[in-house]
C-alpha positions as CSV (number, residue, x, y, z in Angstrom):
1,M,132.0,47.8,86.1
2,R,129.2,47.0,83.7
3,R,126.3,49.4,83.8
4,F,122.6,48.7,83.6
5,Y,119.4,50.8,83.9
6,S,116.3,50.0,85.8
7,S,113.4,52.2,86.4
8,P,112.8,53.5,90.0
9,E,109.8,51.2,90.6
10,N,112.0,48.1,90.1
11,F,114.1,49.0,93.1
12,S,113.4,47.9,96.7
13,T,115.5,48.3,99.8
14,E,117.7,45.2,99.1
15,K,117.3,44.3,95.4
16,V,116.5,45.5,91.9
17,S,115.1,43.7,88.9
18,L,116.1,44.3,85.2
19,S,113.9,44.5,82.2
20,E,113.8,41.9,79.5
21,E,116.0,44.0,77.2
22,E,118.6,44.7,79.9
23,T,118.5,41.0,80.9
24,G,119.1,40.0,77.4
25,H,122.1,42.3,77.2
26,L,123.5,41.0,80.5
27,R,123.0,37.3,79.6
28,D,123.5,37.1,75.8
29,V,125.8,40.0,74.9
30,L,128.0,40.4,78.0
31,R,127.6,36.8,79.1
32,L,127.6,37.7,82.8
33,R,126.8,35.1,85.4
34,V,125.3,34.8,88.9
35,G,127.7,36.3,91.4
36,D,129.2,38.9,89.0
37,E,129.2,42.5,90.2
38,V,127.6,45.2,88.1
39,S,126.2,48.7,88.7
40,V,122.6,49.8,88.1
41,F,121.3,53.3,87.8
42,D,117.7,54.5,88.2
43,G,117.6,57.4,85.7
44,L,117.0,59.9,88.6
45,G,120.7,60.3,89.5
46,H,121.2,57.3,91.8
47,E,123.6,54.4,91.1
48,F,124.1,51.2,93.0
49,E,126.7,48.5,93.2
50,C,124.9,45.2,92.8
51,V,125.5,41.4,92.6
52,I,123.6,39.2,90.1
53,R,121.5,36.7,92.0
54,L,119.1,35.3,89.3
55,I,119.2,35.4,85.5
56,G,115.9,34.5,83.9
57,K,114.5,34.6,80.4
58,K,112.6,37.9,80.8
59,T,114.1,39.4,84.0
60,S,117.1,39.3,86.3
61,T,117.3,39.9,90.1
62,L,120.2,41.6,91.7
63,S,121.2,42.3,95.3
64,I,122.0,45.9,96.1
65,V,125.3,46.1,97.9
66,K,125.5,49.9,98.3
67,E,124.8,53.2,96.6
68,V,127.8,54.6,94.8
69,S,128.7,57.9,93.1
70,P,128.0,57.9,89.4
71,M,131.1,58.1,87.2
72,S,129.8,61.3,85.7
73,P,128.4,63.7,88.3
74,E,125.4,66.0,87.6
75,S,126.1,69.6,87.0
76,N,124.8,72.3,89.3
77,L,123.5,74.0,86.2
78,E,120.0,72.8,85.1
79,L,120.5,73.1,81.3
80,T,117.7,72.6,78.9
81,V,118.6,72.5,75.2
82,A,115.9,73.6,72.8
83,A,117.3,73.0,69.4
84,T,115.7,73.2,65.9
85,V,115.3,69.7,64.4
86,L,117.9,68.9,61.7
87,P,117.7,66.4,58.9
88,G,119.4,63.0,58.8
89,D,121.7,62.0,61.6
90,K,122.9,65.6,62.5
91,Y,120.2,65.8,65.2
92,D,121.3,62.4,66.6
93,L,124.7,64.0,67.3
94,V,123.1,67.0,69.0
95,I,121.2,64.6,71.3
96,Q,124.2,62.4,72.1
97,K,126.4,65.4,72.9
98,S,123.7,67.2,75.0
99,V,123.7,64.1,77.2
100,E,127.5,64.1,77.5
101,L,127.5,67.8,78.3
102,G,125.0,67.4,81.2
103,A,121.8,68.7,79.8
104,I,118.7,67.6,81.7
105,E,116.2,68.0,78.9
106,L,116.3,68.4,75.1
107,I,113.3,70.0,73.3
108,P,113.1,69.4,69.6
109,L,112.0,72.7,68.0
110,V,110.1,73.2,64.7
111,T,110.9,76.7,63.3
112,L,110.0,78.5,60.1
113,R,113.2,77.5,58.4
114,C,113.3,74.0,59.9
115,E,114.0,71.4,57.2
116,V,111.9,68.7,59.0
117,K,108.1,68.8,59.3
118,S,106.5,68.4,62.7
119,R,104.9,65.0,61.8
120,D,108.2,63.7,60.6
121,A,110.0,64.9,63.7
122,A,107.4,63.1,65.9
123,K,108.2,59.8,64.1
124,R,111.8,60.1,65.2
125,L,111.1,60.7,68.8
126,N,111.5,57.1,70.0
127,R,114.9,57.0,68.1
128,W,116.0,60.2,69.8
129,R,115.1,58.8,73.3
130,R,116.9,55.6,72.6
131,I,120.1,57.6,71.6
132,A,119.8,59.6,74.8
133,F,119.4,56.4,76.8
134,E,122.5,54.8,75.3
135,A,124.5,57.9,75.7
136,S,123.7,58.1,79.4
137,K,124.9,54.5,79.8
138,Q,128.1,55.1,78.0
139,C,129.1,58.5,79.5
140,G,128.4,57.4,83.1
141,R,125.5,59.7,84.0
142,A,122.9,58.2,86.3
143,R,120.2,60.7,85.3
144,L,118.4,60.2,82.0
145,M,118.1,63.3,79.9
146,T,114.4,63.9,79.0
147,V,113.7,64.2,75.2
148,S,110.4,66.0,74.9
149,G,108.0,65.8,72.0
150,P,108.6,68.2,69.1
151,I,107.1,71.7,69.6
152,E,106.5,74.7,67.3
153,F,108.7,77.7,68.3
154,A,105.7,79.9,68.8
155,N,104.1,77.4,71.2
156,L,107.4,77.1,73.1
157,I,107.8,80.8,73.8
158,S,104.2,81.4,74.6
159,G,104.3,78.5,77.2
160,L,107.3,79.7,79.1
161,T,106.8,80.6,82.7
162,N,110.0,82.3,83.4
163,T,111.7,84.0,80.4
164,N,114.5,85.3,82.6
165,E,116.0,81.8,82.4
166,V,115.9,81.6,78.6
167,L,118.7,82.5,76.2
168,L,118.0,82.5,72.4
169,F,121.2,82.3,70.4
170,S,121.2,84.1,67.0
171,E,123.8,85.1,64.5
172,R,122.4,88.7,64.6
173,D,120.4,91.2,66.6
174,G,121.6,90.0,69.9
175,A,123.6,91.2,72.9
176,S,127.1,90.1,73.8
177,F,127.6,86.9,75.8
178,D,129.2,89.1,78.5
179,T,125.8,90.4,79.3
180,V,124.5,87.0,80.4
181,T,124.2,86.8,84.2
182,A,124.9,83.8,86.3
183,S,121.9,81.4,86.7
184,H,121.5,77.8,88.0
185,K,118.8,77.2,85.4
186,I,119.0,78.0,81.7
187,T,117.0,77.1,78.6
188,A,119.3,77.6,75.6
189,V,117.4,78.0,72.3
190,F,119.1,77.3,69.0
191,G,117.8,78.1,65.5
192,P,117.9,76.2,62.2
193,K,120.3,76.3,59.2
194,G,119.9,79.7,57.7
195,G,119.1,81.4,61.0
196,W,115.9,82.9,62.5
197,E,113.2,84.7,60.6
198,D,112.8,88.4,61.6
199,H,109.4,88.0,63.1
200,E,110.7,85.0,65.2
201,L,113.3,87.3,66.7
202,A,110.6,89.9,67.2
203,A,108.4,87.4,68.9
204,A,111.2,86.4,71.3
205,K,111.8,90.0,72.2
206,S,108.1,90.6,72.8
207,H,108.2,87.8,75.4
208,N,111.3,89.4,77.0
209,I,113.6,86.6,75.9
210,K,117.2,87.6,75.9
211,I,118.9,87.2,72.5
212,V,122.6,86.5,72.5
213,T,125.1,86.8,69.6
214,L,128.6,85.3,69.8
215,G,130.6,87.8,67.8
216,G,130.8,87.2,64.1
217,R,131.7,83.6,64.0
218,V,129.5,81.4,61.8
219,L,128.7,78.0,63.2
220,R,126.7,75.1,61.7
221,A,123.4,74.5,63.5
222,E,124.6,71.3,65.1
223,T,127.9,72.8,66.1
224,A,126.3,75.8,67.7
225,A,124.1,73.7,70.0
226,I,127.1,71.6,71.1
227,A,129.7,74.3,71.4
228,I,127.4,76.8,73.2
229,S,126.2,74.1,75.7
230,A,129.8,73.5,76.6
231,V,130.4,77.2,77.1
232,L,127.4,77.5,79.3
233,Q,128.5,74.5,81.4
234,H,131.9,76.1,81.7
235,R,130.6,79.5,82.7
236,F,127.7,78.5,85.0
237,G,128.1,74.8,85.6
238,D,130.8,72.3,86.5
239,F,132.7,72.1,83.2
240,N,135.8,73.8,84.5
């Protein structure tokens, strides 16, 4: 079944319309026709079996047959990944895999050892959101992962409302993963290449943020974000 996205405001009780971009993909790339069956998701977790009724130049109209279960269900763990921005396409991989692993939000972090400046990270935001969108279509999720604007680490921790839901992963000065208690909502914070500065760890502790260290294994920054997200989904979510 071919999958398309349409924002919630484009849905009515019996029909849904597609954007110009999705219409172009339907018509020119996939070469679908009136009467073909497709599925459409709304980015909020709902997916529908539909039949194409009209294909125009800038929009398409589809009849809604019924709501169906998305191919990839949402986890009971509300996982937010706050990962330090990485140079090149390394961060693209973190975003793509965060979607596949069921994260509901990704927060691009700018830390002291971050190799990408805040203004340069902001220029990549549209690209990151596009990657998240395409990953959602490909992996079968009906909920779009939010990609927030880049934020300084100090501003992130000072703006947290519930630090009990936050885990900061560090190669040192942290507790064992066995001390992490079950929670339905977790914000996992990952540092840059080279690790955290001492006073960043001190600031996290002063805000009562739990610091976790996974033994002595050394992971690349992008590997840590992906691997630990998988561990969290296995331990507290539906990845089992």
